[in-house]
BALUMTI-217300 format. One record per residue (C-alpha): residue in three letters; x, y, z. Coordinates in steps of 0.02 Angstrom, whole numbers, plus 32768, in hexadecimal, padded with zeros to 4 digits. Last residue first. Example, Ala and Ser with C-alpha at 12.3 -4.5 7.8 and 13.67 -1.06 7.14 Angstrom:
% residues 2
Ser82AC7FCB8165
Ala82677F1F8186
//
This chain:
% residues 713
Ser0EE1C5DD195F
Pro0ED1C6901998
Gly0E3FC6BF1A07
Glu0DA3C6571A24
Thr0D2EC6E71A4B
Leu0D64C75E19C1
Arg0D71C6DC1937
Gln0CCAC68D1964
Thr0C73C7361966
Glu0CC0C76418BF
Ser0C8CC6C1186D
Gln0BD9C6C818AE
Ser0BBCC77B1879
Asn0B96C7F61904
Leu0C2CC86B1906
Thr0C55C8901850
Glu0BB1C86617FB
Met0B50C8C01881
Leu0BC3C956186B
Leu0BA5C95517AE
Pro0AE9C94A17C9
Pro0AE5C9E81836
Ala0ABBC9C718ED
Tyr0A18CA15192A
Gln09BAC97D196B
Ala0A47C91919B8
Asn0A0EC86919E6
Gly0A5CC82F1A89
Gln09C6C8491AFA
His0992C8F11AAE
Glu09D9C96C1B2B
Glu0A79C9091B3E
Ser0A94C9001A82
Asp0A7CC9BB1A6C
Gln0AF7C9DF1AF8
Cys0B78C96C1AA8
Phe0B58C9B619FB
Ser0B67CA661A3F
Leu0C0CCA351A8F
Ile0C48C9EA19E9
Ile0C0DCA7C197E
Thr0C59CAFA19F6
Asp0CFECA9C19FD
Ile0D0DCA8C1941
Ser0CD9CB3F191D
Met0D46CB7D19AB
Glu0DE1CB31195E
Ile0DB8CB5F18AB
Val0D91CC1618CD
Ala0E11CC18195B
Phe0E8FCBFA18D0
Phe0E83CCB118A5
Leu0EA7CCF81952
Thr0F24CC6D1979
Ala0F81CC9218D7
Val0F94CD48190C
Val0FD3CD1419B8
Tyr104BCC94196C
Gly1090CD1518F3
Leu10A8CD8F1981
Ala1108CD0B19E4
Trp1178CCDB1952
Cys1192CD921924
Ala11C7CDB419D9
Leu1238CD1A19D6
Val128ACD5B1938
Pro129DCE0B1980
Leu12E5CDBF1A21
Leu1368CD4D19D2
Pro13A1CDB5193D
Ser1433CDF519A7
Ser1486CE9D19C3
Val1415CEEF1943
Lys146DCF6A18D1
Asn140BD00818AF
His149CD07918E7
Ser1512D0391861
Ser1517CF851826
Arg14B8CEE11822
Tyr1403CF1D182A
Lys1408CF8B178F
His1475CF0F1731
Ala13E3CE94172A
Asp13F4CDF2178B
Leu136ECE2F1803
Met12F0CE1A1776
Leu1320CD63175B
Phe131BCD381814
Ala1271CD8D1822
Phe1237CD27178C
Leu1260CC8717E9
Ala1210CCC2188C
Ser116ECCF31834
Ser116BCC4C17D7
Leu1184CBF6187F
Ser10EECC5618C3
Ile107DCC231832
Cys10B7CB6D1835
Leu10A7CB6B18F3
Lys0FF1CBA018E4
Gly0FD2CB151866
Leu1028CA9718D8
Ser0FB2CACE1962
Leu0F1ECAB518EC
Ile0F59CA0518C4
Ile0F6FC9DF197D
Asp0EC4CA2619A8
Gly0E70C9B61925
Ile0ECDC920196C
Val0E91C94A1A1B
Asn0DDDC96E19E8
Val0DC8C8CF1983
Lys0E18C8671A0A
Gly0DACC8AB1A97
Ile0D04C8BE1A42
Arg0CA4C81E1A65
Leu0D0FC7D41AEC
Ile0D0CC8781B4D
Asn0C51C88D1B40
Asn0C1FC89D1BF7
Phe0CC7C8EA1C22
Ile0CB4C96E1B9B
Leu0C02C99D1BCC
Glu0C32C9AC1C83
Thr0CC7CA1B1C5A
Ala0C5ACA8E1BF0
Val0BD3CA9F1C75
Val0C50CABF1D02
Ser0CB2CB3E1C9B
Ala0C11CB981C6A
Gln0BDFCBA81D20
Cys0C8ACBEE1D4E
Phe0C8DCC691CBE
Ser0BDCCCA91CD6
Lys0B52CC671C67
Gly0B21CCB41BC0
Thr0AE8CC0B1B7F
Ile0B3ACBF71AD4
Ala0BC6CC781AD9
Ile0BECCC521B8F
Met0BEACB981B65
Ile0C6DCBB51ADE
Tyr0CD6CC231B4F
Ala0CD4CB971BD1
Asn0D17CB1E1B50
Arg0DACCB8E1B2F
Asn0DC3CBAF1BE8
Val0DCACAF61C12
Ser0E54CADA1B92
Lys0EB7CB721BCB
Ile0EA1CB3D1C81
Thr0EDFCA8E1C5B
Trp0F7ACACD1BFE
Glu0FA5CB451C8C
Thr0F8CCAC01D10
Cys0FFCCA481CB0
Arg1083CACD1CA4
Leu106FCAF61D5C
Leu1080CA3F1D8A
Phe111DCA2D1D22
Gln116ECAC21D78
Ser113BCA821E23
Ser1181C9D81DF7
His1228CA281DCC
Phe123DCA701E7C
Ile11F6C9D91ED6
Ile1268C9601E78
Lys12FFC9D11E94
Gly12E1C9D51F4E
Phe12C0C9191F53
Phe1367C8EF1F01
Gly13D2C95F1F6D
Asp13FECA151F64
Pro1383CA9D1F37
Met13D9CB1C1EC5
Thr1446CB981F22
Ser14D0CBA81EA0
Ser14B4CC651E8D
Val1495CC511DD2
Lys1425CBB91DEC
Leu13C3CC111E75
Lys13ABCCA61E03
Arg1370CC361D75
Arg12F6CBDA1DE6
Val12B0CC7D1E28
Ser1291CCB91D76
Glu123ACC131D4D
Leu11CECC261DE9
Ile119ECCD61DB4
Phe1171CC9D1D03
Arg1108CC0D1D45
Ile10ACCC841DB8
Ser108FCCFA1D25
Glu1049CC6C1CBA
Val0FCECC3F1D44
Phe0F95CCF31D54
Ser0F85CD0C1C99
Val0F18CC711C84
Ile0EA8CCA51D16
Leu0E9CCD571CD5
Ser0E65CD1E1C28
Gly0DD4CCBC1C73
Leu0DA0CD491CE7
Val0DA5CDCD1C5E
Ile0D3CCD5D1BED
Ser0CB9CD4D1C76
Gly0CB7CE0A1C90
Leu0C9FCE261BD4
Ser0C04CDB61BD4
Tyr0B64CE1D1BC8
Arg0B66CEB31B53
Ile0C0ECE9E1AFF
Leu0BF7CDE31AE5
Arg0B44CDEF1AAA
Lys0B72CE781A2C
Met0C04CE1219EA
Ser0B93CD7B19D1
Ser0B19CDE6196F
Phe0BABCE2D190C
Val0BEACD8018E0
Pro0B3DCD4B18A7
Leu0B66CDA71804
Phe0B12CD491776
Pro0A7DCD2217E4
Val0A4CCC6A17F4
Glu09B1CC521788
Thr0A02CBCD171D
Ser0A00CB5C17B4
Ile0941CB5D17B2
Glu0923CAA2179D
Asn09B9CA771805
Pro097CCAD018A0
Thr09EDCB6018D9
Trp0A4ECB2B1972
Tyr0AEBCB04190E
Tyr0AFBCBA618AB
Ser0AD9CC161941
Ala0B57CBAC19A2
Val0BD7CBD2191A
Ser0BBFCC8D192F
Gly0BC4CC8219ED
Ala0C63CC1A19E5
Val0CB4CC991970
Ile0C89CD2619E8
Thr0CCECCC11A79
Ala0D72CC9E1A1E
Ser0D8BCD5619F3
Cys0D68CD8C1AA5
Ala0DE0CD071AE7
Ile0E6ACD3F1A70
Phe0E4DCDF41AA6
Phe0E55CDC51B5E
Gln0EEDCD541B4C
Thr0F4CCDE01AF6
Ala0F14CE5F1B78
Trp0F4CCDED1C06
Tyr0FF5CDCE1BB4
Cys1013CE871B93
Gly0FDACEB81C42
Phe1050CE391C90
Leu10E0CE881C30
His10B0CF361C6C
Phe109ECEFD1D21
Phe114ACEAC1D14
Ile1191CF501CCF
Ala113DCFB81D58
Val117ECF421DDF
Gly122ECF541D9A
Ile1218D0111D95
His11DDD00D1E4B
Pro1284CFC51E7F
Thr12E3D0631E48
Tyr1350D0601DAE
His13EAD0D01DA9
Ile1436D0FC1D01
Ser14EDD1261D1C
Tyr155AD1C11D14
Gly1616D1D51D25
Cys1678D21C1DB6
Cys16B3D2D21DBC
Arg164CD2FE1E54
Asp16CBD3761E9B
Cys177FD3621E5D
Asn1782D3F51DE4
Val181FD42F1D8B
Lys1808D4E21D52
Lys17B9D5501CCE
Leu170AD53F1D1C
Ala16B7D5221C71
Leu1748D4BC1C2D
Asp174BD44A1CC6
Tyr17F0D3EC1CD3
Thr17D6D3431D23
Cys17EED2F61DD0
Cys17BDD2401DDF
Asn1803D20C1E88
Ser1791D17E1EBD
Ser1702D18B1F3A
Cys1674D1751EBE
Asn15C6D1BF1ED0
Asn158AD1A11E20
Gln152ED22B1DC3
Leu1478D2051DA5
Val1413D1DB1D09
Arg136AD19E1D47
Gly1321D0FB1D06
Ser1295D0FD1C85
Ser12EDD09A1BFD
Phe128FCFF61C11
Leu11EED0591C27
Asn120BD0BC1B87
Leu1229D0231B1B
Thr1193CFCD1B6A
Ala1120D0631B4B
Ser114AD05D1A92
Leu112DCFA21A8F
Trp1084CFB41AE7
Phe1044D03B1A72
Met1075CFD719D9
Tyr1032CF381A29
Phe0F88CF871A4E
Ile0F73CFC6199C
Ala0F9DCF1A1958
Leu0F29CEC719D7
Ile0E95CF31199F
Thr0EBBCF0E18E8
Tyr0EC8CE531907
Pro0E28CE56196E
Ile0DCDCE9C18D3
Ile0E2DCE361850
Pro0DF0CD9918A9
Phe0D43CDB61857
Ile0D7FCD9817A4
Ile0D6CCCDC179D
Leu0CD8CCD51814
Ala0C72CD4B17A6
His0C42CCBE1731
Val0BD6CC6017AE
Glu0B9CCBCB1743
Gly0C43CBA516F0
Ile0C9ECBC31794
Val0C29CB4317E4
Lys0C4DCAC3175B
Ala0D08CADC1771
Ala0CF2CABB182B
Val0C97CA181804
Lys0D1DC9E61787
Leu0D9FCA03180E
Val0D4CC9761871
Ser0D67C8F817E7
Thr0E16C93417BF
Ala0E4DC91F1873
Met0E1EC867186E
Leu0E7AC85317CA
Ile0F14C89D181D
Arg0F18C81618A2
Arg0F97C7A3184F
Val100BC8371830
Ile1007C86018E9
Ala10ABC8081913
Val110AC85B1884
Ser10DBC90618C8
Ala1117C8D21975
Leu11BFC8971932
Ile11D7C93918D2
Ser11A6C9A11969
Val121AC94519E1
Ile12AFC957196B
Met128BCA101949
Ile1271CA391A01
Phe131AC9EB1A2D
Thr1371CA4819A0
Met1317CAE819D2
Leu1360CAD91A81
Val140FCAC41A3A
Ala13F7CB5C19CB
Val13AFCBBE1A5E
Val144DCB9E1AC3
Arg14B8CBCF1A2D
Leu1458CC701A18
His146FCC9A1AD0
His152BCC811AC3
Leu1532CCF41A2B
Glu14D0CD7A1A89
Arg1544CD691B1F
Gly15CECDB71AB8
Ser1661CD891A4C
Val16F2CDF51A13
His177BCDC91998
Tyr180CCE381965
Tyr1876CDFB18D4
Pro17FBCE401855
Asp180FCEEF18A1
His1767CF42188E
Glu16EBCF881811
Gly163ACFAA1849
Ile15EBCF7318ED
Ile1642CEED1954
Pro15CDCE8019BB
Ser15D0CDFC1933
Ile1544CD861902
Ser1577CCE318AE
Asp1574CCDF17F1
His160CCC7117D0
Gly15BDCBCD179D
Ile155DCB5D1815
Trp158ACB5C18CE
Gly159BCC1A18D1
Ala1507CC371946
Lys14B1CC9818BB
Leu14B8CC011848
Tyr1485CB8518CF
Tyr13EECBF418F6
Phe13C7CBF9183C
Met13D0CB3B1836
Thr134FCB2E18C1
Val12DACBA21861
Ser12EACB3617C4
Ile12CDCA921821
Ile1232CADB1875
Leu11F3CB1917CD
Ile1207CA75176E
Asn11B4CA1117F9
Phe1121CA891803
Val110BCA8A1746
Val10FAC9CC1743
Val107FC9C517D5
Thr1015CA551791
Ile100ECA0C16E1
Trp0FCEC9671725
Pro0F4AC9BB1792
Met0F1ACA2F16FF
Ala0EF8C9A9167B
Ala0E48C97716AC
Val0E13CA2A16D5
Phe0E3ACA701629
His0DB4CAF71613
Arg0D90CB3C16C1
Ile0E33CB01170D
Leu0E8ECB58167E
Leu0E2ECBF816A1
Leu0E5ACBED1759
Trp0F12CBD21731
Ile0F15CC6616B7
Ile0EC8CCD6173D
Ser0F4BCC9B17BB
Leu0FDACCB5173F
Phe0FA8CD691719
Leu0F92CD9817D0
Pro1032CD3917FF
Leu1092CDA2177E
Leu1045CE4A17AD
Gly1062CE491869
Gly10FDCDF318AF
Cys1160CDE5180D
Val1133CE8E17BF
Ile110FCEF71859
Leu1193CEA318C5
Val1215CEB4183C
Pro11EDCF6D182A
Trp11FFCF7C18E9
Ser12B1CF3918E3
Lys1301CFC81942
Gly1284CFBF19D2
Val1296CF0319E3
Asp1353CF1319E1
Ala1348CF961A6C
Val12F8CF141ADE
Tyr1386CE9B1AB8
Arg1407CF251ACF
Lys13C0CF511B7A
Leu13C5CE9A1BAE
Val147BCE8B1B76
Ser14ACCF241BDB
Ser1453CEE41C76
Gln14A7CE3B1C66
Ala1555CE891C59
Asn15A9CE691BB1
Ile15D5CF1F1B8C
Ser161ACF361C3B
Gln167ECE961C31
His16C8CECB1B89
Ile16F8CF761BCC
Ser175CCF2D1C5D
Lys179FCE9C1BF7
Asp1801CF081B7B
Ile1852CF791BFC
Ile1879CEDF1C64
Ile18DACE921BD3
Gly196DCF011BFC
Glu19B3CFB01BF6
Asn19B5D03C1C76
Ile19E2D0E91C38
Asn1A70D1441C93
Val1A5ED2001C96
Gly1A80D2691BFC
Gly1B26D2C01BE6
Met1B17D2EC1B2D
Gln1B95D2641B01
Gln1B2AD1E51B5F
Trp1A91D2111AF9
His1AF3D20A1A57
Arg1B32D15C1A82
Leu1A83D1221AB2
Ser1A3FD15E1A0B
Met1AC6D10019AB
Asn1AB5D0621A13
Ser19F8D05819FC
Val19BDCFEF1A90
Arg196FCF461A70
Ala18ECCF261AF4
Ile1860CF511A7A
Phe17EACFCE1AC8
Gln1731CFB61AA3
Cys16E3D0581A69
Ser162DD0461A9C
Trp159FD0451A1F
Tyr1585CF891A28
Val163DCF671A0D
Asn168DCFF019A3
Thr1748CFD2199E
Ser17DAD01C19FD
Pro1894D03B19E1
Phe18F0D06E1A81
Ile1958D10B1A9A
Val18DED1951A6A
Pro1917D21F1ADF
Tyr189DD2831B4A
Cys186ED33C1B3E
Pro1812D3A11BC5
Gly1858D3471C1E
Leu1899D2FD1CC1
Leu1905D2791C6E
Gln19A4D2CA1CB7
Leu19D9D3001C07
Ser192ED3511BF7
Thr194BD3B21C99
Asn19ECD3F91C4F
Arg199BD4241BAA
Met1910D47F1C06
Glu198DD4E61C68
Pro19F0D50F1BCB
Thr194FD54D1B79
Leu18F7D4DA1B00
Phe18D8D5061A49
Glu1952D4841A04
Phe18F6D3FA1A65
Tyr1856D41C1A02
Asp1832D36919CD
Tyr1783D31C19BB
Asn17ADD2DC190C
Arg17C2D39218CF
Asp171ED382186E
Ile16C7D34B190E
Trp1703D3E4196F
Asp16D3D45318DC
Asp1623D40A18DF
Met1617D41F199B
Ser1645D4D6198A
Leu16F0D51219C2
Arg1720D5A41A31
Ile177DD5451AB9
Glu1783D5C61B45
Gly16E6D57F1B97
Glu169ED4F11B31
Pro16D6D46B1AB6
Tyr16A0D3B91AE3
Asp1735D3641B33
Cys17CFD3391ACC
Val1805D29D1A6F
Trp18BCD2A41A3D
Asn1927D25519B6
Leu19E2D23B19CA
Gly1A61D22E193D
Asp1A93D1C118AA
Glu1A12D13618A0
Ser1990D1921906
Pro1924D12F197D
Thr186FD10F194A
Pro17D3D1651989
Cys172DD1061990
Asp16A8D15B1928
Leu162CD1EA193A
Leu1658D20919EF
Cys1603D2111A99
Ile1675D2271B31
Ser16A6D1BE1BC7
Arg16FED1E61C6B
Ala1708D14B1CD8
Asp1689D1391D65
Ser161ED0BD1D01
Leu16BCD0541CED
Ser16C2D0381DA7
Phe1743D0751E27
Leu1745D0101EC7
Ser17E5CFBA1E8D
Asp181FCF141ED6
Lys17FECEAD1E3A
Ser183FCF2A1DBC
Gly17CBCF471D27
Ser1794CFF51D5D
Glu184BD0271D71
Tyr1872CFFC1CBB
Val17DED0631C7D
Gln1815D0F31CEB
Asn18C5D0E51CA6
Pro1881D0EB1BF4
Asn1832D1971C13
Leu17B9D1C91B89
Trp173DD13A1B89
Tyr16DED13E1AE4
Arg1622D12C1ACE
Leu15E6D1271A1B
Glu1543D17B19E6
Leu1578D22919AF
Glu14F3D22B1925
Lys1498D2BB197E
Leu14F6D2E71A1C
Gly14B7D3981A3D
Pro151CD3E81AC9
Asn14B7D3E41B35
Ala1444D3551B05
His13AED3661A92
Lys1403D30C1A01
Asp141BD2721A6D
Gly1499D1FF1A15
Cys14F9D1DA1AB4
Val148DD1F21B4E
Asn14C7D2891BB2
Gly1507D2771C65
Lys158FD2FA1C4E
Tyr161ED27C1C45
Asp15C3D21D1BBB
Leu153DD1981BCB
Gly1528D0F71B67
Tyr14C1D0C91ACF
Thr1446D03D1AAD
Leu13C3D0351B36
Arg13E1D0EB1B66
Leu13A3D1201ABA
Pro12F6D0E21AEF
Asn12E0D17A1B61
Gly1268D1611BF2
Gln1222D1D41C78
Asn1181D21A1C2C
Phe115BD18E1BB2
Gly117FD10E1C3A
Phe1112D1661CBA
Ser1089D1721C37
Ser1093D0B51C24
Asn106ED0981CDD
Val0FDDD1131CDA
Ile0F95D0BD1C41
Met0FADD0121C8F
Ala0F5CD04D1D32
Val0EC1D0861CD0
Trp0EC7CFDE1C7B
Phe0EC5CF831D21
Ala0E31CFEA1D5D
Ile0DD1CFB41CC2
Phe0E02CEFE1CDF
Ile0DCDCF071D96
Leu0D24CF4E1D5F
Leu0D11CEBC1CE6
Phe0D40CE451D72
Val0CB4CE8A1DDF
Ile0C37CE7C1D50
Asp0C47CDBE1D4B
Arg0BA8CDAC1CE3
Cys0B2ECE261C93
Lys0A84CDDB1C72
Arg0A3BCD6A1BEF
His098DCD3C1BB6
His099ACCC91B21
Arg09D9CD0F1A7D
Ile0A3FCC851A2C
Val0A18CC8D1973
Gly09AECBFB193D
Gly096DCB7519B0
Leu08B1CB6619C3
Gln0843CB981934
Thr07D7CC301916
Ser0762CC341881
Gly0775CCB317F6
Asp0777CC3A1764
Ser0830CC561746
Ser085DCC2917F9
Pro0864CCA31888
Tyr08E9CC7D190C
Gly08B5CC6A19BF
Gly091CCC6B1A5B
Thr09ADCBFD1A8D
Val095DCBC91B2F
Pro08F3CB3A1AED
Gly0985CAE61A94
Leu0A07CAFF1B1C
Pro09BBCA8E1B9E
Gly09D1CAC11C54
Arg0A70CACD1CB9
Met0A45CA6C1D56
Ser09B7CA161CF9
Lys0A40C9C41C95
Arg0A6DC9551D27
Ser09F1C8C91D0E
Val0A14C8D01C53
Ser0ACCC8B41C78
Ser0AA9C8111CD2
Ser0A3BC7D61C44
Phe0ABFC8061BC1
Ser0B48C7AA1C1C
Ser0ADAC7101C2F
Asp0AB0C7111B76
Met0B69C7191B47
//
């Protein structure tokens, strides 16, 4: 150990001692002592990256304004009618408030769209927005007619009250075109049910309605399972499922606020208070609670996947034929996640059992952090500030996300099929541009969405890094104050640390958060490419091709973990020394390598316990999200979520972010104290001058040193 310290002392001139540069702090007798609050001469660092960050946010605002201007979140849930209106849009012409269900009027068009050799697609078929799915008559023939206009003198309310039927008011010419399936009225021959706000035809024709249709001289209506599959395939298309997932997040915003915001805030504060007063018991409590929660969340996934009980999610909304069963991609996705959660649960439980022997080691170092929180009282409540900023940001970001995902242009399809229909306004059959409407997304919208997602991740990393650096500066103020005047540490050193960060080091924090975001984005892109290659069956063939492909993924994960670890220590050195990000990273890495045997095991076990604590908070958020989404509000009517998957994962992620903000108090306290101790020891030939007695007892006692250097017996 002496040789390592002597070699490090020869290099410390490269970075300079911290004690003399930390500025003076007046003691009670008025004299000035070294150490104290860190106020040495600083200057602004990494300004170029701060300017890039500002420019990036200007672009984010412009990008979001495009979404607010062009988007309509209703498009994510409801379909389009034959006029290009979004179902449920009260501002449409005519007004479609509460008319949220899309119904395809011409059953032969639906049949044709499902034929293999047909060029006619379901989006070309004539659809209309209704209040509920029409049902065939038991003793006659029901009709669904176009929106009333022209010679049809009915209001929309009267049209709805008449069950969309005004066949008796039609002229002989209109009746003739209706019997040819050219409108304006169409027969209800097939029963249908509400599947994700589209009337899914059931390939079981009503014999009574079909008999009346034939007696009236109607054209032949095609029957068969194709009419069922055509609509089902459209509803289950990947783009449709993605839109429903995004819409689910928008519909469940109360769940996000409660389970993704308020609950983790409350639990994180409780956890910090328990660490402060019951530090010896908290590691054990954390491990036990973690195992209970991960088992509970896994069981909920099994429940919603239908593998336990009879509570699996259903794509059918409201009452339906009990003999008719429909499944969707959402159920398949839940089952995949349930299997994944089973694997994670088993690994997590085994890992938590493996660290039981090391929990005492974590307890010793957590005591030091608890002591710091006791000295610097504001640390417990400080995370509320970045929490509030992030909450405001997430509300704005989520609203912009919903609009960006729905910002495509509604255009009429350019189909070549014969789709003539009777036009009530023109009073004749019209064959020009009678095809249906679709939402067209240009490539730049995809780029805008990716840019928006990247901005969210970068902003999250930035705010977390700012919070961690402020905590590190506060704890460093506590450490580098001489022991005999430790009571003189200001009650609110947090604000002094915040002032130093804003004035000098924002550019360095931007650079660190950008590096993490960039690496994570590359990993996300590679994973997307892998999925596309897997779908198109063009994955690399051969043993070496697969090894290279998966090795790149593993390497990126390792790189991401390493960068996050280096960044965290760099933020500490930025808070202490005011150096640039790169310089602080070099100093922090050198200190850690020089003292790896001394601090390695303590730091790793402490980090594991804190990570389990974060997972406890986030798993609690996910568990309560499952419970809230079980309410009747989210299982029926227009508020029904298609799947609890994305809202639960969103609450899980938000809970983890909130826990990270609060747990940074403990995490950064431990890391800052340890790095300061290492620097202090190097400056004073192995004997730390500023270390608090409890830290000396933890890290420098004979028994602890022997246990850390010899490893497990």
